KENUPA-166005 format. One line per field, with one value per residue: x, y, z of N, C-alpha, C in turn. Coordinates in Angstrom, 1 decimal. Example, Ala and Ser with C-alpha at 12.3 -4.5 7.8 and 13.67 -1.06 7.14 Angstrom:
KENUPA-166005
n_px <- 13.2 | 12.8
n_py <- -5.7 | -2.2
n_pz <- 7.8 | 7.1
ca_px <- 12.3 | 13.7
ca_py <- -4.5 | -1.1
ca_pz <- 7.8 | 7.1
c_px <- 13.2 | 12.9
c_py <- -3.3 | 0.0
c_pz <- 7.8 | 7.9
***
This chain:
KENUPA-166005
n_px <- 103.4 | 106.3 | 106.9 | 109.3 | 112.5 | 113.0 | 115.0 | 115.2 | 115.1 | 117.3 | 120.8 | 123.0 | 124.6 | 122.5 | 121.6 | 123.0 | 122.4 | 119.7 | 118.6 | 119.9 | 119.7 | 119.9 | 121.3 | 120.7 | 121.9 | 121.6 | 119.8 | 119.3 | 118.6 | 120.8 | 123.6 | 122.3 | 122.1 | 122.0 | 122.8 | 124.1 | 126.6 | 126.4 | 128.4 | 130.2 | 131.4 | 130.5 | 131.1 | 132.3 | 132.2 | 134.9 | 136.0 | 136.4 | 135.8 | 132.4 | 131.7 | 129.4 | 127.0 | 123.9 | 122.8 | 120.2 | 118.6 | 116.3 | 114.2 | 112.6 | 111.7 | 113.5 | 111.6 | 110.2 | 108.1 | 106.9 | 106.2 | 107.7 | 109.0 | 107.8 | 109.5 | 112.0 | 112.1 | 111.8 | 111.1 | 112.5 | 110.6 | 110.7 | 112.5 | 111.9 | 113.6 | 114.9 | 115.6 | 116.0 | 116.2 | 115.1 | 116.4 | 115.5 | 113.9 | 113.4 | 113.4 | 113.5 | 114.4 | 117.0 | 119.2 | 122.0 | 124.7 | 127.4 | 130.9 | 133.9 | 135.5 | 133.7 | 132.6 | 130.1 | 127.8 | 125.7 | 124.0 | 122.3 | 119.6 | 119.4 | 117.5 | 114.1 | 112.7 | 113.6 | 116.8 | 118.2 | 118.9 | 117.2 | 118.3 | 118.8 | 120.2 | 121.2 | 122.7 | 125.1 | 124.7 | 122.9 | 119.7 | 117.5 | 117.1 | 118.8 | 118.0 | 118.8 | 119.9 | 121.3 | 122.6 | 122.9 | 123.6 | 124.6 | 122.1 | 121.0 | 118.4 | 117.0 | 115.2 | 116.0 | 118.9 | 119.4 | 118.8 | 120.9 | 124.2 | 127.2 | 129.3 | 127.8 | 126.0 | 127.6 | 127.9 | 125.9 | 126.1 | 127.0 | 130.2 | 131.7 | 133.6 | 137.0 | 138.1 | 136.3 | 133.5 | 130.2 | 130.1 | 129.4 | 130.5 | 129.6 | 130.1 | 129.1 | 129.0 | 128.5 | 128.7 | 130.3 | 133.1 | 132.4 | 130.0 | 127.3 | 124.4 | 121.4 | 118.0 | 114.9 | 111.9 | 108.5
n_py <- 3.6 | 4.6 | 6.9 | 9.6 | 8.9 | 9.2 | 10.7 | 8.6 | 6.4 | 6.5 | 6.3 | 8.7 | 11.8 | 13.8 | 15.1 | 17.3 | 19.5 | 20.1 | 19.8 | 20.9 | 23.9 | 27.3 | 27.7 | 25.2 | 23.4 | 24.7 | 24.1 | 24.8 | 28.0 | 30.7 | 31.1 | 30.0 | 28.9 | 26.1 | 24.8 | 22.2 | 20.5 | 18.3 | 16.2 | 14.7 | 12.2 | 11.0 | 7.8 | 5.5 | 1.9 | 1.3 | 3.0 | 5.5 | 9.0 | 10.2 | 12.6 | 13.8 | 13.5 | 13.8 | 14.7 | 14.4 | 15.5 | 15.0 | 15.7 | 15.7 | 18.7 | 20.3 | 20.2 | 18.0 | 18.2 | 17.6 | 19.2 | 21.3 | 24.4 | 26.3 | 27.4 | 26.6 | 26.4 | 29.0 | 31.5 | 34.0 | 36.9 | 38.3 | 37.1 | 34.4 | 32.4 | 29.9 | 31.0 | 30.0 | 29.4 | 31.7 | 31.9 | 32.3 | 30.4 | 27.0 | 24.3 | 21.6 | 20.1 | 19.3 | 19.8 | 19.0 | 19.2 | 17.0 | 17.8 | 18.0 | 16.1 | 14.4 | 15.4 | 16.5 | 18.7 | 19.7 | 22.0 | 21.9 | 21.4 | 19.6 | 16.6 | 16.2 | 13.7 | 11.5 | 9.7 | 10.3 | 11.5 | 11.5 | 10.3 | 10.6 | 9.5 | 10.4 | 9.4 | 8.9 | 6.0 | 4.9 | 3.7 | 4.2 | 6.3 | 6.0 | 5.2 | 6.0 | 6.3 | 8.7 | 8.3 | 10.2 | 9.5 | 6.4 | 4.6 | 2.1 | 1.3 | 1.7 | 0.2 | -0.5 | -0.2 | -2.1 | -4.4 | -5.0 | -6.4 | -5.5 | -4.5 | -3.7 | -2.0 | 0.1 | 1.6 | 3.3 | 5.1 | 8.3 | 10.0 | 11.9 | 14.8 | 15.2 | 17.7 | 19.5 | 21.1 | 20.0 | 18.9 | 16.3 | 13.4 | 11.7 | 9.4 | 8.0 | 5.0 | 3.6 | 0.9 | -2.3 | -3.1 | -2.1 | -1.0 | 1.3 | 0.8 | 0.5 | 1.4 | -0.2 | 0.7 | -0.3
n_pz <- 112.7 | 114.3 | 117.0 | 117.2 | 118.7 | 122.2 | 124.9 | 126.7 | 125.1 | 123.6 | 123.6 | 124.8 | 125.4 | 126.3 | 128.5 | 129.8 | 128.2 | 128.4 | 130.9 | 133.3 | 135.5 | 136.5 | 139.6 | 140.4 | 142.3 | 144.7 | 147.1 | 149.7 | 151.2 | 150.7 | 152.9 | 155.1 | 158.4 | 159.1 | 156.8 | 154.8 | 152.9 | 150.2 | 148.4 | 145.7 | 143.4 | 140.2 | 138.9 | 136.5 | 135.6 | 135.5 | 137.3 | 136.4 | 135.8 | 135.2 | 133.0 | 132.0 | 133.4 | 135.2 | 138.4 | 140.5 | 143.4 | 146.1 | 148.9 | 152.2 | 153.9 | 156.7 | 158.8 | 158.2 | 156.3 | 153.0 | 150.9 | 149.8 | 148.3 | 145.6 | 142.6 | 141.5 | 138.7 | 137.7 | 135.2 | 133.0 | 132.5 | 130.1 | 128.2 | 128.5 | 129.2 | 131.4 | 134.6 | 137.1 | 140.6 | 143.2 | 145.5 | 148.1 | 149.3 | 150.6 | 148.5 | 148.4 | 146.2 | 144.0 | 141.2 | 139.4 | 137.1 | 136.3 | 136.5 | 134.4 | 135.7 | 136.8 | 139.2 | 141.5 | 143.3 | 146.0 | 147.9 | 150.8 | 153.3 | 156.4 | 156.1 | 157.4 | 159.4 | 158.0 | 157.5 | 155.2 | 151.8 | 148.8 | 145.7 | 142.2 | 139.2 | 136.0 | 133.1 | 130.4 | 128.4 | 130.1 | 129.9 | 131.4 | 134.2 | 137.4 | 140.7 | 144.1 | 147.5 | 149.7 | 152.6 | 155.5 | 158.0 | 159.4 | 160.0 | 162.0 | 162.4 | 160.1 | 157.6 | 154.9 | 155.0 | 157.1 | 155.8 | 154.1 | 153.3 | 155.1 | 153.3 | 151.0 | 152.1 | 152.9 | 150.6 | 150.5 | 152.5 | 153.5 | 153.8 | 156.2 | 155.4 | 156.0 | 158.1 | 157.1 | 158.1 | 158.2 | 155.7 | 153.4 | 151.8 | 148.9 | 146.7 | 143.6 | 142.2 | 139.2 | 138.2 | 138.6 | 140.8 | 144.1 | 143.4 | 143.7 | 145.7 | 144.0 | 143.7 | 142.9 | 141.5 | 141.2
ca_px <- 104.5 | 106.8 | 107.3 | 110.7 | 113.1 | 113.2 | 116.3 | 115.2 | 115.2 | 118.6 | 122.0 | 123.7 | 124.8 | 121.6 | 121.2 | 123.7 | 121.9 | 118.3 | 118.1 | 120.4 | 119.2 | 120.7 | 121.1 | 120.2 | 122.5 | 121.4 | 118.5 | 119.2 | 118.8 | 122.2 | 124.0 | 121.4 | 123.1 | 122.0 | 123.1 | 125.2 | 127.0 | 126.5 | 129.2 | 130.9 | 131.7 | 129.9 | 132.1 | 131.8 | 132.6 | 136.3 | 136.4 | 136.7 | 134.7 | 131.4 | 131.7 | 128.2 | 125.9 | 123.1 | 122.5 | 119.1 | 118.3 | 115.0 | 114.1 | 111.7 | 112.3 | 113.9 | 110.4 | 109.5 | 107.1 | 107.3 | 105.7 | 108.7 | 108.5 | 107.9 | 110.5 | 113.2 | 112.0 | 111.3 | 111.5 | 112.5 | 109.4 | 111.0 | 113.1 | 111.3 | 114.7 | 114.9 | 116.5 | 116.3 | 115.7 | 115.2 | 117.3 | 115.0 | 113.1 | 113.9 | 112.5 | 113.6 | 114.8 | 118.2 | 119.6 | 123.3 | 125.5 | 128.8 | 132.0 | 134.8 | 136.0 | 132.6 | 132.2 | 128.8 | 127.7 | 124.4 | 123.9 | 120.9 | 119.4 | 119.2 | 116.1 | 113.4 | 111.9 | 114.4 | 118.2 | 118.8 | 118.5 | 117.0 | 119.2 | 118.6 | 121.4 | 121.0 | 124.1 | 125.3 | 124.7 | 121.7 | 118.4 | 116.6 | 117.8 | 119.0 | 117.6 | 119.5 | 119.8 | 122.6 | 122.3 | 123.8 | 124.1 | 124.4 | 121.0 | 120.7 | 116.9 | 116.5 | 114.9 | 116.9 | 120.2 | 119.5 | 118.7 | 122.1 | 125.4 | 128.0 | 130.0 | 126.9 | 125.4 | 128.6 | 127.8 | 124.8 | 126.3 | 128.0 | 131.3 | 132.1 | 134.8 | 137.9 | 138.4 | 135.2 | 132.3 | 128.9 | 130.3 | 129.3 | 130.9 | 128.8 | 130.4 | 128.1 | 129.7 | 127.5 | 128.8 | 131.7 | 133.5 | 131.9 | 128.8 | 126.3 | 123.1 | 120.4 | 116.7 | 114.0 | 110.5 | 107.7
ca_py <- 4.5 | 4.9 | 8.3 | 9.9 | 8.4 | 10.2 | 10.4 | 7.3 | 5.4 | 6.7 | 6.5 | 9.9 | 12.8 | 14.8 | 15.7 | 18.6 | 20.5 | 20.5 | 19.6 | 21.8 | 25.2 | 28.2 | 27.5 | 23.9 | 22.8 | 25.5 | 23.7 | 25.6 | 29.4 | 31.1 | 31.5 | 29.3 | 28.3 | 24.7 | 24.2 | 21.2 | 20.2 | 16.9 | 16.3 | 13.5 | 12.0 | 9.9 | 7.0 | 4.3 | 0.6 | 1.3 | 4.0 | 6.7 | 9.9 | 10.4 | 14.0 | 14.3 | 13.0 | 14.7 | 14.2 | 15.0 | 15.1 | 15.5 | 15.3 | 16.5 | 19.9 | 19.9 | 19.9 | 16.7 | 18.4 | 17.2 | 20.0 | 22.1 | 25.7 | 26.4 | 28.4 | 26.1 | 26.6 | 30.3 | 32.0 | 35.4 | 37.3 | 38.9 | 36.1 | 33.0 | 31.5 | 29.5 | 31.7 | 29.2 | 29.7 | 33.1 | 31.8 | 32.6 | 29.3 | 25.7 | 23.6 | 20.1 | 19.5 | 19.9 | 19.1 | 19.5 | 18.4 | 16.7 | 18.5 | 17.2 | 15.1 | 13.7 | 16.0 | 17.2 | 19.3 | 20.2 | 22.6 | 21.6 | 21.3 | 18.2 | 16.2 | 15.9 | 12.5 | 10.4 | 10.0 | 10.3 | 12.3 | 10.7 | 10.7 | 10.0 | 9.7 | 10.3 | 9.4 | 8.2 | 4.6 | 4.4 | 3.9 | 4.8 | 6.9 | 5.2 | 5.8 | 5.5 | 7.1 | 9.1 | 8.4 | 11.2 | 8.7 | 5.0 | 4.3 | 0.7 | 1.1 | 1.9 | -1.2 | -0.8 | -0.4 | -3.3 | -5.6 | -5.1 | -6.8 | -4.3 | -3.9 | -3.0 | -0.9 | 1.2 | 2.4 | 4.2 | 6.0 | 9.4 | 10.1 | 13.3 | 15.3 | 15.6 | 19.2 | 20.4 | 20.9 | 19.9 | 18.4 | 14.9 | 12.9 | 10.6 | 9.0 | 7.2 | 4.1 | 3.0 | -0.5 | -2.8 | -3.2 | -1.0 | -0.4 | 1.9 | 0.1 | 1.3 | 1.0 | -0.4 | 1.0 | -1.0
ca_pz <- 112.6 | 115.6 | 117.3 | 117.3 | 120.0 | 123.3 | 125.5 | 127.4 | 124.1 | 122.9 | 124.5 | 124.4 | 126.5 | 126.2 | 129.8 | 130.1 | 127.4 | 128.6 | 132.3 | 134.4 | 135.5 | 137.3 | 141.0 | 140.6 | 143.5 | 145.9 | 147.6 | 150.9 | 151.0 | 150.9 | 154.3 | 156.1 | 159.4 | 159.1 | 155.5 | 154.7 | 151.5 | 149.8 | 147.2 | 145.3 | 142.0 | 139.5 | 138.4 | 135.7 | 136.1 | 135.6 | 138.3 | 135.6 | 136.0 | 134.1 | 132.9 | 131.4 | 134.1 | 135.9 | 139.7 | 141.1 | 144.8 | 146.6 | 150.3 | 152.9 | 154.6 | 158.1 | 159.7 | 157.7 | 155.3 | 151.7 | 149.8 | 149.1 | 147.8 | 144.1 | 142.3 | 140.9 | 137.3 | 137.3 | 133.9 | 132.8 | 131.8 | 128.8 | 127.3 | 128.6 | 129.6 | 132.8 | 135.4 | 138.3 | 142.0 | 143.6 | 146.6 | 149.4 | 149.9 | 150.5 | 147.6 | 148.6 | 145.0 | 143.4 | 140.0 | 138.9 | 136.1 | 136.8 | 135.8 | 133.6 | 136.5 | 137.4 | 140.5 | 141.7 | 144.6 | 146.3 | 149.2 | 151.3 | 154.7 | 156.9 | 155.9 | 158.6 | 159.5 | 157.4 | 157.6 | 153.9 | 150.7 | 147.7 | 144.6 | 140.9 | 138.3 | 134.6 | 132.5 | 129.1 | 128.5 | 130.9 | 129.2 | 132.4 | 135.3 | 138.5 | 142.0 | 145.3 | 148.7 | 150.3 | 154.1 | 156.2 | 159.1 | 159.3 | 160.9 | 162.1 | 162.5 | 158.7 | 157.0 | 153.8 | 155.4 | 157.8 | 154.9 | 153.2 | 153.9 | 155.4 | 152.1 | 150.1 | 152.9 | 152.9 | 149.3 | 150.6 | 153.7 | 153.2 | 154.7 | 156.5 | 154.8 | 157.0 | 158.2 | 156.5 | 158.9 | 157.5 | 154.3 | 153.3 | 150.5 | 148.4 | 145.4 | 143.0 | 141.3 | 138.4 | 138.1 | 139.0 | 142.3 | 144.9 | 142.8 | 144.6 | 145.7 | 143.3 | 144.1 | 141.8 | 141.9 | 140.2
c_px <- 105.0 | 107.2 | 108.8 | 111.3 | 113.2 | 114.5 | 116.3 | 115.3 | 116.6 | 119.7 | 122.7 | 123.7 | 123.9 | 121.4 | 121.8 | 123.1 | 120.5 | 117.9 | 118.7 | 119.8 | 120.0 | 120.3 | 120.6 | 120.7 | 122.2 | 120.0 | 118.3 | 119.3 | 120.3 | 122.4 | 123.1 | 122.3 | 123.1 | 122.4 | 124.2 | 125.4 | 127.1 | 127.2 | 129.8 | 131.2 | 130.8 | 131.0 | 131.6 | 132.4 | 134.1 | 136.9 | 136.7 | 135.5 | 133.7 | 131.2 | 130.3 | 126.9 | 125.1 | 122.7 | 121.3 | 118.9 | 116.9 | 114.9 | 113.0 | 112.5 | 112.7 | 112.8 | 109.7 | 108.5 | 107.7 | 106.8 | 106.7 | 108.1 | 108.7 | 109.1 | 111.8 | 113.2 | 111.5 | 111.9 | 111.6 | 111.3 | 109.6 | 111.5 | 112.5 | 112.4 | 114.5 | 115.9 | 116.7 | 115.7 | 115.9 | 116.1 | 116.8 | 114.3 | 113.8 | 112.9 | 112.5 | 114.1 | 116.1 | 118.5 | 120.9 | 123.9 | 126.8 | 129.8 | 132.8 | 135.4 | 135.0 | 132.1 | 130.8 | 128.7 | 126.3 | 124.5 | 122.5 | 120.8 | 119.2 | 117.7 | 115.4 | 112.6 | 112.6 | 115.9 | 118.9 | 118.2 | 118.3 | 117.8 | 118.8 | 119.8 | 120.9 | 122.4 | 124.1 | 125.3 | 123.6 | 120.5 | 117.4 | 117.5 | 117.8 | 118.6 | 118.5 | 119.2 | 121.2 | 122.2 | 123.4 | 124.3 | 123.8 | 123.3 | 120.6 | 119.2 | 116.3 | 116.4 | 115.8 | 118.3 | 120.4 | 119.4 | 120.0 | 123.3 | 126.3 | 128.7 | 129.0 | 126.2 | 126.3 | 128.5 | 126.7 | 125.0 | 127.4 | 129.1 | 131.6 | 133.4 | 135.8 | 138.2 | 137.4 | 133.9 | 131.0 | 129.0 | 130.3 | 129.6 | 130.1 | 129.1 | 129.4 | 128.9 | 128.6 | 127.5 | 130.1 | 131.9 | 133.1 | 130.7 | 127.8 | 125.1 | 122.1 | 119.0 | 115.8 | 112.6 | 109.6 | 106.9
c_py <- 4.7 | 6.3 | 8.4 | 9.4 | 9.6 | 9.9 | 9.1 | 6.1 | 5.4 | 6.9 | 7.7 | 10.9 | 14.0 | 15.7 | 17.1 | 19.7 | 21.0 | 20.5 | 20.6 | 23.2 | 26.0 | 27.9 | 26.1 | 23.1 | 23.5 | 25.3 | 24.5 | 27.1 | 29.8 | 31.5 | 31.0 | 28.7 | 26.8 | 24.0 | 23.2 | 21.0 | 18.7 | 16.9 | 14.9 | 13.4 | 10.9 | 9.1 | 5.9 | 3.0 | 0.5 | 2.3 | 5.3 | 7.7 | 10.0 | 11.9 | 14.6 | 13.7 | 14.1 | 14.0 | 15.0 | 14.6 | 15.7 | 14.9 | 16.1 | 17.7 | 19.5 | 19.6 | 18.6 | 16.9 | 18.1 | 18.0 | 20.8 | 23.4 | 25.7 | 27.4 | 27.9 | 26.4 | 28.0 | 30.7 | 33.5 | 35.8 | 37.8 | 37.8 | 34.7 | 32.0 | 31.2 | 30.3 | 31.0 | 29.8 | 31.2 | 33.1 | 32.0 | 31.4 | 28.0 | 24.9 | 22.1 | 19.4 | 20.2 | 19.1 | 19.8 | 18.6 | 18.1 | 17.5 | 17.5 | 16.0 | 14.3 | 14.2 | 16.6 | 17.7 | 19.9 | 20.8 | 22.5 | 21.8 | 19.9 | 17.8 | 15.8 | 14.6 | 11.3 | 10.7 | 10.1 | 11.3 | 11.4 | 11.2 | 9.9 | 10.4 | 9.4 | 10.3 | 8.6 | 6.7 | 4.0 | 4.7 | 4.5 | 5.3 | 5.9 | 5.9 | 5.2 | 6.5 | 7.5 | 9.3 | 9.3 | 10.5 | 7.3 | 4.5 | 2.8 | 0.4 | 1.2 | 0.5 | -1.5 | -1.0 | -1.7 | -4.5 | -5.9 | -5.6 | -5.5 | -3.7 | -3.1 | -1.8 | 0.3 | 2.1 | 3.4 | 5.3 | 7.1 | 9.4 | 11.6 | 13.7 | 15.7 | 17.1 | 20.1 | 20.1 | 20.9 | 19.6 | 16.9 | 14.5 | 11.7 | 10.3 | 7.9 | 6.3 | 3.4 | 1.5 | -1.0 | -2.9 | -2.0 | -0.3 | 0.1 | 1.0 | 1.0 | 0.6 | 0.8 | -0.1 | 0.4 | 0.1
c_pz <- 114.1 | 115.8 | 117.3 | 118.6 | 121.0 | 124.0 | 126.2 | 126.4 | 123.4 | 123.8 | 123.9 | 125.5 | 126.3 | 127.4 | 130.1 | 129.3 | 127.9 | 130.1 | 133.4 | 134.3 | 136.6 | 138.8 | 141.4 | 141.9 | 144.8 | 146.4 | 148.9 | 150.6 | 151.4 | 152.4 | 155.4 | 157.1 | 159.5 | 157.8 | 155.6 | 153.2 | 151.3 | 148.5 | 146.9 | 143.9 | 141.4 | 138.7 | 137.6 | 136.3 | 136.2 | 136.7 | 137.6 | 135.8 | 134.8 | 134.0 | 132.4 | 132.1 | 134.8 | 137.2 | 140.2 | 142.6 | 145.2 | 148.0 | 151.0 | 153.6 | 156.0 | 159.0 | 159.2 | 156.6 | 153.9 | 150.6 | 149.1 | 148.7 | 146.3 | 143.8 | 141.6 | 139.4 | 136.9 | 135.9 | 133.8 | 132.0 | 130.4 | 127.8 | 127.3 | 129.1 | 131.1 | 133.5 | 136.8 | 139.5 | 142.3 | 144.9 | 148.0 | 150.1 | 149.7 | 149.6 | 147.8 | 147.3 | 144.5 | 142.1 | 139.5 | 137.9 | 136.7 | 136.0 | 135.0 | 134.4 | 137.2 | 138.8 | 140.4 | 143.1 | 144.8 | 147.7 | 149.7 | 152.8 | 155.2 | 156.7 | 157.2 | 158.4 | 158.8 | 157.5 | 156.3 | 152.9 | 149.6 | 146.5 | 143.3 | 140.0 | 136.9 | 134.0 | 131.2 | 129.3 | 129.4 | 130.1 | 130.1 | 133.6 | 136.5 | 139.8 | 143.1 | 146.4 | 149.2 | 151.8 | 154.7 | 157.5 | 158.9 | 160.3 | 160.9 | 162.1 | 161.1 | 158.1 | 155.8 | 154.2 | 156.2 | 157.0 | 154.1 | 154.0 | 154.1 | 154.2 | 151.2 | 150.8 | 152.9 | 151.7 | 149.4 | 151.7 | 153.3 | 154.2 | 154.9 | 155.9 | 155.9 | 157.0 | 157.6 | 157.3 | 158.0 | 156.0 | 154.3 | 151.9 | 150.1 | 147.0 | 144.9 | 141.9 | 140.5 | 138.2 | 138.6 | 140.5 | 143.0 | 144.3 | 143.9 | 144.5 | 145.0 | 143.7 | 142.8 | 142.3 | 140.8 | 139.4
***
């Protein structure tokens, strides 16, 4: 007898109901002077927004440590509901749902020791989530970037938002022309 299907076995917009949590995009403590914003859109193969995707980010702290602080999944002691972060610590992990136009946004700190933020995308039609990187700078010494032709490389490098200090745009194209480079892990 087969067990009941899990979300990775079934195509459907399950993610927005179970995975987001309060403050999921607030990786940096509020009003931190070094905070930066990473934002973009998740787009399908036709360039249309994906309104029911989840974007996760994770990264080292600015000092390069990879332990992060606990607290993203805090629960209310009375109701048991997830109440999210307390807002005082850097956790290194973010999780946000896209809006009706496919937009997502994470406030974080610059990663230490690497020029990128790791990204995972969960979306309808994907049986397994996709992994990629959002490079905050086009680092010619990075082995992954150096191995890619310029057009593919550009899909991994964020673009500074004109007129917005410390805001980086990173659109994620799931397939088709301009498809984001996705990573495969064994």
